[in-house]
Jmol script that loads the backbone (N, CA, C; Angstrom):
load data "model"
ATOM      1  N   MET A   1      86.782  96.458 109.443  1.00  0.00           N
ATOM      2  CA  MET A   1      85.483  96.740 108.854  1.00  0.00           C
ATOM      3  C   MET A   1      85.515  98.046 108.044  1.00  0.00           C
ATOM      4  N   ASN A   2      86.697  98.491 107.728  1.00  0.00           N
ATOM      5  CA  ASN A   2      86.826  99.725 106.953  1.00  0.00           C
ATOM      6  C   ASN A   2      86.211  99.623 105.569  1.00  0.00           C
ATOM      7  N   PHE A   3      86.045  98.401 105.067  1.00  0.00           N
ATOM      8  CA  PHE A   3      85.443  98.236 103.744  1.00  0.00           C
ATOM      9  C   PHE A   3      84.024  98.793 103.706  1.00  0.00           C
ATOM     10  N   LEU A   4      83.396  98.948 104.871  1.00  0.00           N
ATOM     11  CA  LEU A   4      82.034  99.483 104.927  1.00  0.00           C
ATOM     12  C   LEU A   4      81.967 100.936 104.458  1.00  0.00           C
ATOM     13  N   GLU A   5      83.086 101.638 104.566  1.00  0.00           N
ATOM     14  CA  GLU A   5      83.115 103.034 104.120  1.00  0.00           C
ATOM     15  C   GLU A   5      82.796 103.154 102.634  1.00  0.00           C
ATOM     16  N   LYS A   6      83.141 102.132 101.851  1.00  0.00           N
ATOM     17  CA  LYS A   6      82.842 102.147 100.407  1.00  0.00           C
ATOM     18  C   LYS A   6      81.341 102.145 100.143  1.00  0.00           C
ATOM     19  N   TYR A   7      80.579 101.768 101.152  1.00  0.00           N
ATOM     20  CA  TYR A   7      79.125 101.645 100.989  1.00  0.00           C
ATOM     21  C   TYR A   7      78.368 102.737 101.747  1.00  0.00           C
ATOM     22  N   GLY A   8      79.074 103.806 102.092  1.00  0.00           N
ATOM     23  CA  GLY A   8      78.424 104.956 102.686  1.00  0.00           C
ATOM     24  C   GLY A   8      78.349 104.962 104.209  1.00  0.00           C
ATOM     25  N   PHE A   9      78.948 103.966 104.852  1.00  0.00           N
ATOM     26  CA  PHE A   9      78.975 103.963 106.308  1.00  0.00           C
ATOM     27  C   PHE A   9      80.005 104.982 106.774  1.00  0.00           C
ATOM     28  N   VAL A  10      79.630 105.800 107.737  1.00  0.00           N
ATOM     29  CA  VAL A  10      80.576 106.761 108.307  1.00  0.00           C
ATOM     30  C   VAL A  10      81.245 106.129 109.523  1.00  0.00           C
ATOM     31  N   LYS A  11      82.337 106.719 109.944  1.00  0.00           N
ATOM     32  CA  LYS A  11      83.131 106.168 111.048  1.00  0.00           C
ATOM     33  C   LYS A  11      82.274 105.917 112.290  1.00  0.00           C
ATOM     34  N   GLU A  12      81.372 106.829 112.596  1.00  0.00           N
ATOM     35  CA  GLU A  12      80.528 106.678 113.782  1.00  0.00           C
ATOM     36  C   GLU A  12      79.629 105.439 113.662  1.00  0.00           C
ATOM     37  N   ASP A  13      79.082 105.203 112.458  1.00  0.00           N
ATOM     38  CA  ASP A  13      78.259 104.009 112.221  1.00  0.00           C
ATOM     39  C   ASP A  13      79.074 102.741 112.451  1.00  0.00           C
ATOM     40  N   ILE A  14      80.273 102.732 111.901  1.00  0.00           N
ATOM     41  CA  ILE A  14      81.140 101.554 112.011  1.00  0.00           C
ATOM     42  C   ILE A  14      81.538 101.325 113.466  1.00  0.00           C
ATOM     43  N   ASP A  15      81.908 102.395 114.162  1.00  0.00           N
ATOM     44  CA  ASP A  15      82.287 102.277 115.577  1.00  0.00           C
ATOM     45  C   ASP A  15      81.135 101.743 116.413  1.00  0.00           C
ATOM     46  N   GLU A  16      79.950 102.259 116.179  1.00  0.00           N
ATOM     47  CA  GLU A  16      78.778 101.795 116.924  1.00  0.00           C
ATOM     48  C   GLU A  16      78.501 100.324 116.623  1.00  0.00           C
ATOM     49  N   PHE A  17      78.610  99.958 115.372  1.00  0.00           N
ATOM     50  CA  PHE A  17      78.415  98.561 114.980  1.00  0.00           C
ATOM     51  C   PHE A  17      79.434  97.670 115.683  1.00  0.00           C
ATOM     52  N   MET A  18      80.688  98.079 115.674  1.00  0.00           N
ATOM     53  CA  MET A  18      81.759  97.290 116.300  1.00  0.00           C
ATOM     54  C   MET A  18      81.529  97.139 117.803  1.00  0.00           C
ATOM     55  N   ASN A  19      81.028  98.180 118.430  1.00  0.00           N
ATOM     56  CA  ASN A  19      80.806  98.149 119.878  1.00  0.00           C
ATOM     57  C   ASN A  19      79.575  97.348 120.284  1.00  0.00           C
ATOM     58  N   ASN A  20      78.651  97.140 119.362  1.00  0.00           N
ATOM     59  CA  ASN A  20      77.389  96.474 119.697  1.00  0.00           C
ATOM     60  C   ASN A  20      77.206  95.111 119.028  1.00  0.00           C
ATOM     61  N   THR A  21      78.245  94.614 118.402  1.00  0.00           N
ATOM     62  CA  THR A  21      78.171  93.340 117.697  1.00  0.00           C
ATOM     63  C   THR A  21      79.184  92.387 118.325  1.00  0.00           C
ATOM     64  N   PRO A  22      78.768  91.149 118.557  1.00  0.00           N
ATOM     65  CA  PRO A  22      79.716  90.184 119.140  1.00  0.00           C
ATOM     66  C   PRO A  22      80.977  90.034 118.295  1.00  0.00           C
ATOM     67  N   LYS A  23      82.110  89.896 118.974  1.00  0.00           N
ATOM     68  CA  LYS A  23      83.393  89.779 118.288  1.00  0.00           C
ATOM     69  C   LYS A  23      83.407  88.614 117.304  1.00  0.00           C
ATOM     70  N   LYS A  24      82.780  87.525 117.663  1.00  0.00           N
ATOM     71  CA  LYS A  24      82.750  86.358 116.771  1.00  0.00           C
ATOM     72  C   LYS A  24      82.082  86.715 115.434  1.00  0.00           C
ATOM     73  N   MET A  25      81.006  87.496 115.495  1.00  0.00           N
ATOM     74  CA  MET A  25      80.318  87.917 114.272  1.00  0.00           C
ATOM     75  C   MET A  25      81.204  88.851 113.462  1.00  0.00           C
ATOM     76  N   ILE A  26      81.854  89.782 114.118  1.00  0.00           N
ATOM     77  CA  ILE A  26      82.747  90.717 113.423  1.00  0.00           C
ATOM     78  C   ILE A  26      83.867  89.953 112.738  1.00  0.00           C
ATOM     79  N   ASP A  27      84.433  88.969 113.441  1.00  0.00           N
ATOM     80  CA  ASP A  27      85.502  88.156 112.852  1.00  0.00           C
ATOM     81  C   ASP A  27      85.016  87.431 111.603  1.00  0.00           C
ATOM     82  N   GLU A  28      83.814  86.875 111.648  1.00  0.00           N
ATOM     83  CA  GLU A  28      83.256  86.170 110.488  1.00  0.00           C
ATOM     84  C   GLU A  28      83.013  87.130 109.325  1.00  0.00           C
ATOM     85  N   LEU A  29      82.484  88.296 109.630  1.00  0.00           N
ATOM     86  CA  LEU A  29      82.231  89.288 108.586  1.00  0.00           C
ATOM     87  C   LEU A  29      83.531  89.717 107.919  1.00  0.00           C
ATOM     88  N   GLU A  30      84.559  89.927 108.727  1.00  0.00           N
ATOM     89  CA  GLU A  30      85.849  90.332 108.170  1.00  0.00           C
ATOM     90  C   GLU A  30      86.480  89.191 107.372  1.00  0.00           C
ATOM     91  N   LYS A  31      86.352  87.979 107.873  1.00  0.00           N
ATOM     92  CA  LYS A  31      86.907  86.813 107.196  1.00  0.00           C
ATOM     93  C   LYS A  31      86.264  86.628 105.813  1.00  0.00           C
ATOM     94  N   HIS A  32      84.985  86.951 105.724  1.00  0.00           N
ATOM     95  CA  HIS A  32      84.231  86.788 104.474  1.00  0.00           C
ATOM     96  C   HIS A  32      83.837  88.147 103.896  1.00  0.00           C
ATOM     97  N   SER A  33      84.727  89.098 104.013  1.00  0.00           N
ATOM     98  CA  SER A  33      84.406  90.471 103.600  1.00  0.00           C
ATOM     99  C   SER A  33      84.007  90.568 102.135  1.00  0.00           C
ATOM    100  N   GLN A  34      84.591  89.755 101.271  1.00  0.00           N
ATOM    101  CA  GLN A  34      84.240  89.789  99.848  1.00  0.00           C
ATOM    102  C   GLN A  34      82.768  89.415  99.646  1.00  0.00           C
ATOM    103  N   LEU A  35      82.334  88.375 100.334  1.00  0.00           N
ATOM    104  CA  LEU A  35      80.935  87.951 100.269  1.00  0.00           C
ATOM    105  C   LEU A  35      80.020  89.025 100.850  1.00  0.00           C
ATOM    106  N   VAL A  36      80.407  89.582 101.978  1.00  0.00           N
ATOM    107  CA  VAL A  36      79.624  90.642 102.619  1.00  0.00           C
ATOM    108  C   VAL A  36      79.483  91.828 101.665  1.00  0.00           C
ATOM    109  N   GLU A  37      80.576  92.187 101.014  1.00  0.00           N
ATOM    110  CA  GLU A  37      80.538  93.302 100.069  1.00  0.00           C
ATOM    111  C   GLU A  37      79.631  92.994  98.884  1.00  0.00           C
ATOM    112  N   THR A  38      79.681  91.776  98.392  1.00  0.00           N
ATOM    113  CA  THR A  38      78.818  91.376  97.276  1.00  0.00           C
ATOM    114  C   THR A  38      77.354  91.536  97.669  1.00  0.00           C
ATOM    115  N   ASN A  39      77.003  91.080  98.854  1.00  0.00           N
ATOM    116  CA  ASN A  39      75.615  91.161  99.312  1.00  0.00           C
ATOM    117  C   ASN A  39      75.205  92.601  99.616  1.00  0.00           C
ATOM    118  N   LEU A  40      76.112  93.382 100.179  1.00  0.00           N
ATOM    119  CA  LEU A  40      75.822  94.803 100.405  1.00  0.00           C
ATOM    120  C   LEU A  40      75.580  95.515  99.081  1.00  0.00           C
ATOM    121  N   GLN A  41      76.431  95.239  98.112  1.00  0.00           N
ATOM    122  CA  GLN A  41      76.291  95.880  96.798  1.00  0.00           C
ATOM    123  C   GLN A  41      74.969  95.495  96.149  1.00  0.00           C
ATOM    124  N   TYR A  42      74.571  94.243  96.299  1.00  0.00           N
ATOM    125  CA  TYR A  42      73.291  93.808  95.737  1.00  0.00           C
ATOM    126  C   TYR A  42      72.149  94.639  96.328  1.00  0.00           C
ATOM    127  N   LEU A  43      72.140  94.777  97.657  1.00  0.00           N
ATOM    128  CA  LEU A  43      71.065  95.556  98.294  1.00  0.00           C
ATOM    129  C   LEU A  43      71.103  97.010  97.869  1.00  0.00           C
ATOM    130  N   LYS A  44      72.290  97.557  97.798  1.00  0.00           N
ATOM    131  CA  LYS A  44      72.425  98.955  97.385  1.00  0.00           C
ATOM    132  C   LYS A  44      71.932  99.133  95.950  1.00  0.00           C
ATOM    133  N   ASN A  45      72.313  98.212  95.070  1.00  0.00           N
ATOM    134  CA  ASN A  45      71.885  98.275  93.671  1.00  0.00           C
ATOM    135  C   ASN A  45      70.386  98.062  93.523  1.00  0.00           C
ATOM    136  N   LEU A  46      69.820  97.318  94.442  1.00  0.00           N
ATOM    137  CA  LEU A  46      68.381  97.091  94.426  1.00  0.00           C
ATOM    138  C   LEU A  46      67.618  98.404  94.572  1.00  0.00           C
ATOM    139  N   GLY A  47      68.257  99.353  95.259  1.00  0.00           N
ATOM    140  CA  GLY A  47      67.658 100.673  95.404  1.00  0.00           C
ATOM    141  C   GLY A  47      67.082 100.952  96.774  1.00  0.00           C
ATOM    142  N   THR A  48      67.306 100.052  97.719  1.00  0.00           N
ATOM    143  CA  THR A  48      66.778 100.307  99.052  1.00  0.00           C
ATOM    144  C   THR A  48      67.581 101.390  99.758  1.00  0.00           C
ATOM    145  N   GLU A  49      66.869 102.209 100.488  1.00  0.00           N
ATOM    146  CA  GLU A  49      67.499 103.295 101.235  1.00  0.00           C
ATOM    147  C   GLU A  49      67.981 102.819 102.596  1.00  0.00           C
ATOM    148  N   VAL A  50      67.609 101.612 102.979  1.00  0.00           N
ATOM    149  CA  VAL A  50      67.863 101.143 104.346  1.00  0.00           C
ATOM    150  C   VAL A  50      68.860  99.983 104.404  1.00  0.00           C
ATOM    151  N   TYR A  51      69.714  99.872 103.391  1.00  0.00           N
ATOM    152  CA  TYR A  51      70.667  98.766 103.376  1.00  0.00           C
ATOM    153  C   TYR A  51      71.612  98.815 104.575  1.00  0.00           C
ATOM    154  N   LYS A  52      71.952 100.014 105.053  1.00  0.00           N
ATOM    155  CA  LYS A  52      72.832 100.137 106.227  1.00  0.00           C
ATOM    156  C   LYS A  52      72.133  99.601 107.475  1.00  0.00           C
ATOM    157  N   GLU A  53      70.879  99.967 107.650  1.00  0.00           N
ATOM    158  CA  GLU A  53      70.123  99.494 108.808  1.00  0.00           C
ATOM    159  C   GLU A  53      69.963  97.979 108.775  1.00  0.00           C
ATOM    160  N   ILE A  54      69.740  97.443 107.574  1.00  0.00           N
ATOM    161  CA  ILE A  54      69.613  95.989 107.435  1.00  0.00           C
ATOM    162  C   ILE A  54      70.930  95.324 107.837  1.00  0.00           C
ATOM    163  N   PHE A  55      72.043  95.864 107.356  1.00  0.00           N
ATOM    164  CA  PHE A  55      73.343  95.287 107.700  1.00  0.00           C
ATOM    165  C   PHE A  55      73.605  95.369 109.203  1.00  0.00           C
ATOM    166  N   ILE A  56      73.376  96.510 109.789  1.00  0.00           N
ATOM    167  CA  ILE A  56      73.661  96.707 111.215  1.00  0.00           C
ATOM    168  C   ILE A  56      72.808  95.792 112.086  1.00  0.00           C
ATOM    169  N   ASN A  57      71.564  95.593 111.715  1.00  0.00           N
ATOM    170  CA  ASN A  57      70.653  94.803 112.542  1.00  0.00           C
ATOM    171  C   ASN A  57      70.633  93.317 112.211  1.00  0.00           C
ATOM    172  N   TYR A  58      71.047  92.947 111.002  1.00  0.00           N
ATOM    173  CA  TYR A  58      71.021  91.548 110.566  1.00  0.00           C
ATOM    174  C   TYR A  58      72.337  91.163 109.892  1.00  0.00           C
ATOM    175  N   PRO A  59      73.461  91.353 110.571  1.00  0.00           N
ATOM    176  CA  PRO A  59      74.750  91.100 109.913  1.00  0.00           C
ATOM    177  C   PRO A  59      74.937  89.644 109.487  1.00  0.00           C
ATOM    178  N   ASP A  60      74.351  88.714 110.222  1.00  0.00           N
ATOM    179  CA  ASP A  60      74.499  87.302 109.878  1.00  0.00           C
ATOM    180  C   ASP A  60      73.918  86.984 108.506  1.00  0.00           C
ATOM    181  N   MET A  61      72.924  87.744 108.105  1.00  0.00           N
ATOM    182  CA  MET A  61      72.296  87.540 106.805  1.00  0.00           C
ATOM    183  C   MET A  61      73.292  87.775 105.658  1.00  0.00           C
ATOM    184  N   PHE A  62      74.268  88.635 105.883  1.00  0.00           N
ATOM    185  CA  PHE A  62      75.230  88.992 104.848  1.00  0.00           C
ATOM    186  C   PHE A  62      76.318  87.933 104.673  1.00  0.00           C
ATOM    187  N   LEU A  63      76.250  86.896 105.492  1.00  0.00           N
ATOM    188  CA  LEU A  63      77.160  85.760 105.348  1.00  0.00           C
ATOM    189  C   LEU A  63      76.543  84.645 104.502  1.00  0.00           C
ATOM    190  N   LEU A  64      75.300  84.857 104.080  1.00  0.00           N
ATOM    191  CA  LEU A  64      74.661  83.890 103.183  1.00  0.00           C
ATOM    192  C   LEU A  64      75.364  83.892 101.833  1.00  0.00           C
ATOM    193  N   ASP A  65      75.401  82.746 101.204  1.00  0.00           N
ATOM    194  CA  ASP A  65      75.904  82.642  99.839  1.00  0.00           C
ATOM    195  C   ASP A  65      75.197  83.706  98.992  1.00  0.00           C
ATOM    196  N   ALA A  66      75.931  84.330  98.093  1.00  0.00           N
ATOM    197  CA  ALA A  66      75.386  85.444  97.304  1.00  0.00           C
ATOM    198  C   ALA A  66      74.103  85.071  96.560  1.00  0.00           C
ATOM    199  N   SER A  67      74.051  83.881  95.989  1.00  0.00           N
ATOM    200  CA  SER A  67      72.844  83.496  95.247  1.00  0.00           C
ATOM    201  C   SER A  67      71.662  83.277  96.200  1.00  0.00           C
ATOM    202  N   THR A  68      71.915  82.726  97.363  1.00  0.00           N
ATOM    203  CA  THR A  68      70.859  82.549  98.364  1.00  0.00           C
ATOM    204  C   THR A  68      70.364  83.906  98.845  1.00  0.00           C
ATOM    205  N   PHE A  69      71.299  84.801  99.099  1.00  0.00           N
ATOM    206  CA  PHE A  69      70.964  86.152  99.535  1.00  0.00           C
ATOM    207  C   PHE A  69      70.078  86.833  98.497  1.00  0.00           C
ATOM    208  N   GLU A  70      70.503  86.778  97.248  1.00  0.00           N
ATOM    209  CA  GLU A  70      69.752  87.412  96.164  1.00  0.00           C
ATOM    210  C   GLU A  70      68.363  86.794  96.010  1.00  0.00           C
ATOM    211  N   ASN A  71      68.285  85.481  96.126  1.00  0.00           N
ATOM    212  CA  ASN A  71      66.992  84.791  95.985  1.00  0.00           C
ATOM    213  C   ASN A  71      65.986  85.216  97.045  1.00  0.00           C
ATOM    214  N   ARG A  72      66.458  85.571  98.230  1.00  0.00           N
ATOM    215  CA  ARG A  72      65.548  86.022  99.279  1.00  0.00           C
ATOM    216  C   ARG A  72      64.794  87.280  98.857  1.00  0.00           C
ATOM    217  N   PHE A  73      65.435  88.094  98.049  1.00  0.00           N
ATOM    218  CA  PHE A  73      64.834  89.359  97.623  1.00  0.00           C
ATOM    219  C   PHE A  73      64.167  89.263  96.261  1.00  0.00           C
ATOM    220  N   SER A  74      64.733  88.477  95.374  1.00  0.00           N
ATOM    221  CA  SER A  74      64.250  88.462  93.991  1.00  0.00           C
ATOM    222  C   SER A  74      62.914  87.746  93.817  1.00  0.00           C
ATOM    223  N   GLN A  75      62.461  87.050  94.819  1.00  0.00           N
ATOM    224  CA  GLN A  75      61.169  86.361  94.694  1.00  0.00           C
ATOM    225  C   GLN A  75      59.983  87.318  94.854  1.00  0.00           C
ATOM    226  N   TYR A  76      60.276  88.568  95.165  1.00  0.00           N
ATOM    227  CA  TYR A  76      59.223  89.570  95.345  1.00  0.00           C
ATOM    228  C   TYR A  76      59.298  90.615  94.244  1.00  0.00           C
ATOM    229  N   GLU A  77      58.178  91.223  93.946  1.00  0.00           N
ATOM    230  CA  GLU A  77      58.125  92.290  92.954  1.00  0.00           C
ATOM    231  C   GLU A  77      58.925  93.482  93.490  1.00  0.00           C
ATOM    232  N   ALA A  78      59.862  93.966  92.715  1.00  0.00           N
ATOM    233  CA  ALA A  78      60.857  94.943  93.163  1.00  0.00           C
ATOM    234  C   ALA A  78      60.246  96.202  93.786  1.00  0.00           C
ATOM    235  N   ASP A  79      59.250  96.797  93.125  1.00  0.00           N
ATOM    236  CA  ASP A  79      58.672  98.043  93.638  1.00  0.00           C
ATOM    237  C   ASP A  79      58.024  97.845  95.008  1.00  0.00           C
ATOM    238  N   GLU A  80      57.268  96.765  95.148  1.00  0.00           N
ATOM    239  CA  GLU A  80      56.613  96.492  96.431  1.00  0.00           C
ATOM    240  C   GLU A  80      57.627  96.161  97.514  1.00  0.00           C
ATOM    241  N   LEU A  81      58.655  95.410  97.148  1.00  0.00           N
ATOM    242  CA  LEU A  81      59.705  95.060  98.098  1.00  0.00           C
ATOM    243  C   LEU A  81      60.405  96.309  98.609  1.00  0.00           C
ATOM    244  N   LEU A  82      60.785  97.194  97.699  1.00  0.00           N
ATOM    245  CA  LEU A  82      61.466  98.427  98.091  1.00  0.00           C
ATOM    246  C   LEU A  82      60.579  99.293  98.964  1.00  0.00           C
ATOM    247  N   LYS A  83      59.320  99.392  98.605  1.00  0.00           N
ATOM    248  CA  LYS A  83      58.385 100.185  99.397  1.00  0.00           C
ATOM    249  C   LYS A  83      58.291  99.620 100.823  1.00  0.00           C
ATOM    250  N   SER A  84      58.171  98.310 100.926  1.00  0.00           N
ATOM    251  CA  SER A  84      58.066  97.668 102.240  1.00  0.00           C
ATOM    252  C   SER A  84      59.342  97.842 103.047  1.00  0.00           C
ATOM    253  N   LEU A  85      60.483  97.586 102.426  1.00  0.00           N
ATOM    254  CA  LEU A  85      61.760  97.712 103.135  1.00  0.00           C
ATOM    255  C   LEU A  85      62.017  99.145 103.576  1.00  0.00           C
ATOM    256  N   ASN A  86      61.759 100.099 102.683  1.00  0.00           N
ATOM    257  CA  ASN A  86      62.015 101.495 103.028  1.00  0.00           C
ATOM    258  C   ASN A  86      61.071 102.004 104.110  1.00  0.00           C
ATOM    259  N   ASN A  87      59.864 101.419 104.199  1.00  0.00           N
ATOM    260  CA  ASN A  87      58.941 101.786 105.275  1.00  0.00           C
ATOM    261  C   ASN A  87      59.360 101.181 106.606  1.00  0.00           C
ATOM    262  N   ASN A  88      59.878  99.947 106.557  1.00  0.00           N
ATOM    263  CA  ASN A  88      60.260  99.248 107.774  1.00  0.00           C
ATOM    264  C   ASN A  88      61.275  98.169 107.416  1.00  0.00           C
ATOM    265  N   PHE A  89      62.549  98.453 107.668  1.00  0.00           N
ATOM    266  CA  PHE A  89      63.612  97.523 107.281  1.00  0.00           C
ATOM    267  C   PHE A  89      63.477  96.163 107.966  1.00  0.00           C
ATOM    268  N   LYS A  90      62.732  96.092 109.071  1.00  0.00           N
ATOM    269  CA  LYS A  90      62.589  94.836 109.805  1.00  0.00           C
ATOM    270  C   LYS A  90      61.772  93.799 109.041  1.00  0.00           C
ATOM    271  N   VAL A  91      61.144  94.228 107.959  1.00  0.00           N
ATOM    272  CA  VAL A  91      60.417  93.311 107.087  1.00  0.00           C
ATOM    273  C   VAL A  91      61.364  92.240 106.549  1.00  0.00           C
ATOM    274  N   VAL A  92      62.653  92.555 106.500  1.00  0.00           N
ATOM    275  CA  VAL A  92      63.641  91.626 105.973  1.00  0.00           C
ATOM    276  C   VAL A  92      63.620  90.302 106.747  1.00  0.00           C
ATOM    277  N   GLU A  93      63.186  90.309 107.975  1.00  0.00           N
ATOM    278  CA  GLU A  93      63.091  89.090 108.789  1.00  0.00           C
ATOM    279  C   GLU A  93      62.155  88.069 108.158  1.00  0.00           C
ATOM    280  N   TYR A  94      61.179  88.528 107.401  1.00  0.00           N
ATOM    281  CA  TYR A  94      60.132  87.663 106.873  1.00  0.00           C
ATOM    282  C   TYR A  94      60.371  87.239 105.428  1.00  0.00           C
ATOM    283  N   LEU A  95      61.491  87.620 104.872  1.00  0.00           N
ATOM    284  CA  LEU A  95      61.796  87.251 103.490  1.00  0.00           C
ATOM    285  C   LEU A  95      62.357  85.855 103.433  1.00  0.00           C
TER     286      LEU A  95
END
end "model"
wireframe off; spacefill off
backbone 0.3
color backbone group
């Protein structure tokens, strides 16, 4: 999961994630790391400050096909979406 460092995750974040995430999920994320990176980059480029929290709490979401992942966010007006996500990243559950 070292690829997460490219997205601003520090070693402590990665270690905590590894210790609190089922091995099967970690294996899937690593197996599809290119897709995970594409989706992480999309969220980061979107401008959300909470992309790390979203990844840590909803890692399965990052295994979605890139276009499906993007569509979950693009159906909302960007400014309102960012405001909502930055106030409470758990809003992502309802997208």
